[in-house]
C-alpha positions in Angstrom: 127.0 6.0 69.2 126.2 3.3 71.8 127.4 0.7 69.3 130.6 2.6 68.8 131.2 2.5 72.6 130.6 -1.3 72.6 132.9 -1.9 69.7 135.7 0.3 71.1 135.6 -1.4 74.5 135.2 -4.9 73.0 138.2 -4.4 70.7 140.3 -2.6 73.4 139.6 -5.2 76.0 140.3 -8.2 73.9 143.6 -6.6 72.6 144.7 -6.2 76.2 145.1 -10.0 76.3 147.5 -9.9 73.4 149.9 -12.3 75.2 147.9 -15.1 73.3 149.9 -14.0 70.2 152.9 -15.7 71.7 151.2 -19.0 71.1 151.8 -18.5 67.3 155.1 -16.5 67.4 158.5 -18.1 68.3 159.1 -15.8 71.3 160.8 -18.6 73.3 159.4 -17.5 76.6 157.5 -19.8 79.0 153.8 -19.3 79.4 154.2 -20.7 82.9 157.1 -18.7 84.3 157.7 -15.6 82.3 156.3 -12.1 82.9 153.7 -10.9 80.4 155.8 -7.7 80.2 158.8 -9.7 79.0 157.1 -10.2 75.7 157.6 -6.5 75.1 161.2 -6.4 76.5 163.5 -4.6 74.1 165.7 -7.7 73.9 162.9 -9.8 72.5 162.6 -10.2 68.7 158.9 -9.4 68.5 158.7 -6.7 71.2 157.3 -4.2 68.7 154.3 -6.4 67.9 153.3 -6.7 71.6 154.1 -3.0 72.3 152.0 -1.9 69.4 149.1 -4.1 70.4 149.3 -2.6 73.9 149.2 0.9 72.6 146.3 0.1 70.4 144.4 -1.5 73.2 145.0 1.5 75.5 143.9 4.0 72.8 140.7 2.0 72.1 139.8 1.7 75.8 140.4 5.5 76.3 138.3 6.2 73.2 135.5 3.9 74.4 135.6 5.5 77.9 135.4 9.0 76.4 132.6 8.1 74.1 130.8 6.4 77.0 131.1 9.6 79.0 129.5 11.5 76.1 126.5 9.2 75.4 125.8 7.7 78.8 124.3 9.2 82.0 126.6 11.5 83.9 125.9 10.8 87.6 128.9 10.7 89.9 129.4 6.9 89.9 129.2 6.7 86.1 131.7 9.6 85.6 134.1 8.0 88.0 133.8 4.7 86.2 134.5 6.1 82.8 137.4 8.2 84.2 139.0 5.2 85.9 138.6 3.2 82.7 140.3 5.9 80.6 143.2 6.1 83.1 143.5 2.3 82.8 143.9 2.7 79.1 146.5 5.5 79.5 148.4 3.3 81.9 148.5 0.5 79.3 149.9 3.0 76.8 152.6 4.1 79.2 153.4 0.5 80.0 154.1 -0.1 76.3 156.2 3.1 76.0 158.4 2.1 79.0 159.3 -1.5 78.2 161.7 -3.7 80.2 165.2 -3.6 78.7 165.6 -7.4 78.9 163.9 -10.6 80.2 164.4 -11.2 83.9 163.1 -14.7 84.2 165.4 -16.2 81.5 168.8 -17.1 82.9 171.6 -14.7 82.0 169.3 -12.7 79.8 170.0 -9.5 81.8 173.5 -8.2 82.2 173.3 -7.7 85.9 174.6 -9.6 88.9 171.3 -9.4 90.7 168.5 -10.1 88.1 165.9 -10.5 90.9 166.8 -7.4 92.9 163.5 -5.9 93.8 165.0 -2.7 95.1 166.5 -2.0 91.7 163.0 -1.5 90.4 162.1 1.5 92.5 163.2 4.0 89.8 161.8 1.9 86.9 158.9 3.8 85.2 157.6 0.5 83.8 156.8 -0.6 87.3 154.6 2.4 88.0 152.8 2.1 84.6 152.0 -1.5 85.4 150.9 -0.6 88.9 148.7 2.0 87.4 146.9 -0.6 85.4 146.2 -2.6 88.5 145.0 0.4 90.5 142.8 1.9 87.9 141.3 -1.5 87.0 140.3 -1.9 90.6 138.9 1.6 90.7 136.9 1.0 87.5 135.6 -2.2 89.0 134.3 -0.6 92.1 132.9 2.5 90.3 131.2 0.4 87.6 129.5 -1.8 90.2 128.2 1.2 92.1 127.1 2.8 88.9 125.2 -0.3 87.8 123.4 -0.4 91.2 122.6 3.3 90.9 121.2 2.8 87.4 119.0 -0.1 88.4 120.9 -2.8 86.5 119.5 -6.3 86.8 120.9 -8.7 89.5 122.3 -10.9 86.7 124.2 -7.9 85.2 125.6 -6.8 88.5 126.5 -10.4 89.4 128.6 -10.7 86.2 130.4 -7.5 86.9 131.1 -8.4 90.5 132.1 -12.0 90.1 134.3 -11.6 87.0 135.9 -8.5 88.5 136.5 -10.2 91.9 138.1 -13.3 90.2 140.3 -11.0 88.2 141.4 -9.1 91.3 142.1 -12.4 93.1 144.3 -13.5 90.2 146.0 -10.2 90.4 146.8 -10.7 94.1 148.2 -14.2 93.4 150.3 -12.8 90.6 151.6 -10.1 92.9 152.5 -12.5 95.6 154.4 -14.7 93.1 156.1 -11.6 91.7 157.3 -10.7 95.2 158.5 -14.3 95.7 160.5 -14.1 92.4 162.1 -10.8 93.2 163.0 -11.6 96.8 163.6 -15.3 96.7 164.3 -16.0 93.0 161.6 -18.6 92.6 159.4 -18.1 89.5 157.0 -21.0 90.2 153.8 -20.4 88.1 154.1 -16.6 87.9 153.6 -16.5 84.2 150.4 -18.6 84.3 148.9 -16.5 87.1 149.7 -13.2 85.2 148.2 -14.5 82.0 145.0 -15.7 83.7 144.8 -12.3 85.4 145.3 -10.4 82.1 142.7 -12.6 80.3 140.1 -12.0 83.1 140.7 -8.2 83.1 140.5 -8.2 79.3 137.1 -10.0 79.4 135.8 -7.6 82.1 136.8 -4.5 80.2 135.3 -5.9 76.9 132.0 -7.0 78.3 131.0 -5.1 81.5 131.4 -1.3 81.3 129.3 -1.2 78.2 126.3 -2.0 80.4 126.5 1.7 81.6 125.4 3.0 78.2 122.0 1.3 78.7 119.3 3.7 80.0 118.6 3.4 83.7 115.8 1.0 84.7 112.8 2.1 86.7 112.7 0.6 90.1 109.7 -1.7 90.8 108.7 0.6 93.7 108.6 3.6 91.5 106.5 1.7 88.9 103.9 0.6 91.6 103.8 4.2 92.9 102.9 5.6 89.5 100.3 3.0 88.9 98.7 3.8 92.3 98.6 7.5 91.5 96.9 6.9 88.2 
């Protein structure tokens, strides 16, 4: 069962970075300036490919988190970590089910006089699904790190979780600032590159880090010395 958890999270995590498929498909969207979500926009010729991969990724991550909750320890930090991870997967599914109608960063692609009107996004369910991915990833990051500490994970394991997660969050902040600049000022700069780096880092974190929670807790050195002293 532990192996199943590893495989589910590995596959789900790697599929989350499905934007790499655009490198072999003629999607005609810039890797440097286009939203990752624009690959799934209904106006794009291969939107069903990217939406299907997103749904599959979300389903696999949810399945992996559920299986992890069954086979791993159930202390409060671990349960919170698996729950946040499952909600991240659900947000990814909802993201795919509420695609953008058209591409916003390609000139004249959307039939609107204000393609960069941020206020027009307030009622867009896609916005909230995407925001859910960011929020639940951050929640999973914090909960997993706390759970690893509580379970006595090695310094190297905790370091990988913290560093990779922190870099992913930093990339997310940069992408968010560039998104705000695009919507308020109409400047795309390197928004697409920042988002793709962010998604890739999040995918690697999901694929490699939470599986450490299925390992049995380690005995603390203090506890080991105490037992030796008693005997």
